[in-house]
C-alpha positions as CSV (number, residue, x, y, z in Angstrom):
1,M,-1.9,-27.1,-36.5
2,M,0.1,-30.1,-35.5
3,I,0.7,-33.4,-37.2
4,G,1.3,-36.7,-35.5
5,K,3.6,-39.5,-36.5
6,I,3.2,-42.9,-35.0
7,K,6.4,-44.2,-33.5
8,K,7.1,-47.6,-32.3
9,G,4.1,-49.2,-30.7
10,T,1.3,-46.8,-30.0
11,A,3.4,-43.7,-29.2
12,V,2.5,-40.6,-31.3
13,E,5.0,-37.8,-31.7
14,Y,3.5,-34.4,-32.6
15,S,5.1,-31.5,-34.4
16,I,3.9,-28.1,-35.5
17,K,3.1,-28.1,-39.2
18,Y,1.1,-24.8,-39.8
19,D,0.9,-21.6,-37.8
20,L,-2.9,-20.9,-37.9
21,S,-2.3,-17.2,-37.1
22,L,-1.0,-16.8,-40.7
23,Y,-4.0,-18.3,-42.4
24,S,-7.8,-17.9,-42.9
25,V,-10.1,-20.8,-43.4
26,S,-12.7,-21.0,-46.2
27,L,-15.0,-23.7,-47.7
28,S,-15.0,-24.7,-51.3
29,T,-18.2,-23.8,-53.2
30,K,-17.6,-26.4,-55.8
31,D,-16.9,-29.4,-53.6
32,K,-18.8,-30.1,-50.4
33,L,-15.8,-32.0,-49.0
34,V,-13.0,-29.5,-49.5
35,F,-11.8,-26.6,-47.3
36,F,-8.8,-24.3,-47.7
37,L,-6.3,-22.5,-45.5
38,T,-5.4,-19.2,-47.3
39,P,-2.4,-17.1,-46.3
40,I,-3.6,-13.7,-44.9
41,N,-0.3,-12.0,-45.8
42,L,0.8,-12.5,-49.4
43,A,4.2,-11.0,-48.6
44,L,5.1,-14.2,-46.7
45,K,4.8,-16.2,-49.9
46,L,2.9,-19.1,-48.3
47,T,0.9,-21.4,-50.5
48,R,-2.9,-22.0,-50.3
49,L,-3.5,-25.3,-48.6
50,E,-6.4,-27.6,-49.7
51,F,-7.8,-30.3,-47.5
52,S,-10.4,-32.9,-48.3
53,A,-12.7,-34.3,-45.6
54,K,-14.4,-37.7,-45.6
55,N,-17.9,-36.2,-45.6
56,A,-19.7,-32.8,-45.3
57,E,-20.2,-33.2,-41.5
58,E,-16.4,-33.8,-41.0
59,R,-15.7,-30.7,-43.1
60,A,-18.0,-28.6,-41.0
61,R,-16.3,-29.9,-37.8
62,W,-12.9,-28.9,-39.2
63,Y,-14.2,-25.5,-40.2
64,V,-15.6,-24.7,-36.7
65,A,-12.5,-26.0,-34.9
66,L,-10.1,-24.1,-37.1
67,T,-12.2,-20.9,-36.9
68,K,-12.2,-21.2,-33.1
69,C,-8.4,-21.8,-33.0
70,M,-7.7,-18.9,-35.2
71,K,-9.8,-16.5,-33.1
72,V,-7.9,-17.7,-30.0
73,S,-4.6,-17.1,-31.8
74,Q,-5.6,-13.6,-32.7
75,I,-6.7,-12.7,-29.2
76,E,-3.4,-14.1,-27.8
77,A,-1.4,-12.0,-30.3
78,I,-2.9,-8.8,-28.9
């Protein structure tokens, strides 16, 4: 997963923030706007990441997109 930083004008500089092959994605059962990235290997000592979407539809789009990206990452690793 990459993050973007707006530079001078409208230029956006992207950098890698999270390696999705190290996480699984899950949805919160308590809050309809929250989803998590949970480390799949506890030995790496990564923290569980919590994200909040603007609405339930946006959360669903994030879940589908992240799930697809993670499947592609797993296939490429083989």
